[in-house]
C-alpha positions as CSV (number, residue, x, y, z in Angstrom):
1,M,8.6,-34.0,-2.3
2,K,8.8,-30.3,-2.8
3,N,6.4,-28.0,-0.9
4,K,4.0,-26.4,-3.4
5,F,3.5,-23.3,-1.3
6,E,7.2,-22.8,-0.6
7,F,8.1,-19.0,-0.2
8,K,9.8,-17.5,-3.2
9,R,11.6,-14.3,-2.5
10,D,11.7,-13.3,-6.2
11,S,8.3,-13.7,-7.5
12,K,5.6,-11.3,-8.5
13,L,3.1,-12.8,-6.0
14,T,5.5,-12.0,-3.1
15,G,5.9,-8.5,-4.3
16,F,2.2,-8.0,-4.9
17,I,1.2,-9.4,-1.4
18,L,3.9,-7.3,0.4
19,G,2.9,-4.3,-1.8
20,L,-0.7,-4.6,-0.5
21,L,0.3,-5.0,3.0
22,F,2.7,-2.2,3.4
23,P,0.5,0.8,3.0
24,P,-2.0,-0.1,5.6
25,V,1.0,-0.9,7.9
26,F,2.3,2.6,7.1
27,M,-1.2,4.1,7.8
28,F,-1.3,2.3,11.1
29,L,2.1,3.5,12.1
30,Y,1.1,7.0,11.1
31,W,-2.0,6.8,13.2
32,L,0.0,5.4,16.1
33,F,2.7,8.1,16.2
34,L,0.9,11.1,14.9
35,L,-2.9,10.7,15.6
36,Q,-2.7,8.7,18.9
37,N,-5.6,10.2,20.6
38,K,-8.1,9.5,17.8
39,V,-10.0,6.2,17.1
40,P,-8.8,4.7,13.9
41,D,-12.2,4.0,12.5
42,L,-13.2,7.6,13.0
43,V,-10.1,8.8,11.4
44,I,-10.7,6.8,8.1
45,S,-14.4,7.9,8.0
46,R,-13.4,11.5,8.6
47,L,-10.7,11.3,6.0
48,Y,-13.3,9.9,3.5
49,Y,-16.0,12.6,4.3
50,E,-13.4,15.4,4.1
51,N,-12.2,14.0,0.7
52,Q,-8.8,13.4,2.1
53,L,-8.6,9.6,2.0
54,A,-7.2,9.6,-1.7
55,P,-4.2,11.7,-0.8
56,F,-3.6,9.7,2.5
57,I,-3.5,6.5,0.5
58,G,-1.2,8.3,-2.0
59,L,1.0,9.2,0.9
60,A,1.0,5.7,2.1
61,Q,2.5,4.7,-1.4
62,I,5.8,5.9,0.0
63,A,6.1,2.5,1.8
64,N,5.7,0.7,-1.5
65,A,8.4,3.0,-3.1
66,G,10.6,2.1,-0.4
67,L,9.9,-1.6,-0.6
68,F,10.4,-1.6,-4.4
69,F,13.9,-0.1,-4.1
70,Y,14.7,-2.5,-1.4
71,F,13.8,-5.4,-3.7
72,I,15.6,-4.0,-6.5
73,K,18.9,-2.9,-4.7
74,K,19.2,-5.3,-1.6
75,W,17.6,-8.5,-2.8
76,D,18.2,-8.3,-6.5
77,A,14.6,-9.4,-6.9
78,D,13.2,-7.9,-10.2
79,E,10.1,-10.0,-10.3
80,S,9.2,-9.0,-6.7
81,G,9.7,-5.4,-7.7
82,K,7.3,-5.9,-10.5
83,G,4.7,-7.4,-8.1
84,V,5.0,-4.2,-6.0
85,I,4.4,-2.0,-9.1
86,F,1.3,-4.1,-9.7
87,A,0.2,-3.3,-6.1
88,M,1.0,0.4,-6.7
89,L,-1.3,0.4,-9.6
90,F,-4.1,-1.4,-7.6
91,Y,-3.9,1.4,-5.1
92,G,-3.8,3.9,-8.0
93,A,-7.2,2.5,-9.2
94,I,-8.6,3.0,-5.7
95,I,-7.3,6.4,-5.7
96,L,-8.8,7.2,-9.0
97,Y,-12.2,5.8,-7.9
98,L,-12.0,7.9,-4.7
99,K,-11.2,11.0,-6.7
100,L,-14.0,10.4,-9.2
101,D,-16.4,9.7,-6.3
102,T,-15.8,13.1,-5.0
103,I,-16.3,14.9,-8.3
104,G,-19.8,13.1,-8.7
105,S,-21.0,14.1,-5.3
């Protein structure tokens, strides 16, 4: 009997999930190496109140771009690449919301 939840390397769901996970990992590594002496919760809230969270999330999309090209070039996984693009669009909606929130306040 075939396992229903078997990992598929070339699927949109795999690309979407990894695309959602890579930017927070990138942000954590950024904090770990460049902002070592600050508490992460305080950094996020300070970025939000200084209207810098949207550009920071946009910067974290570099991780998704790297993941996208890895899927396309190394794995030859076009469907996973599409999933990463969907995750980037999801983060784009978050960035748009944050930008519109700063305009309204």
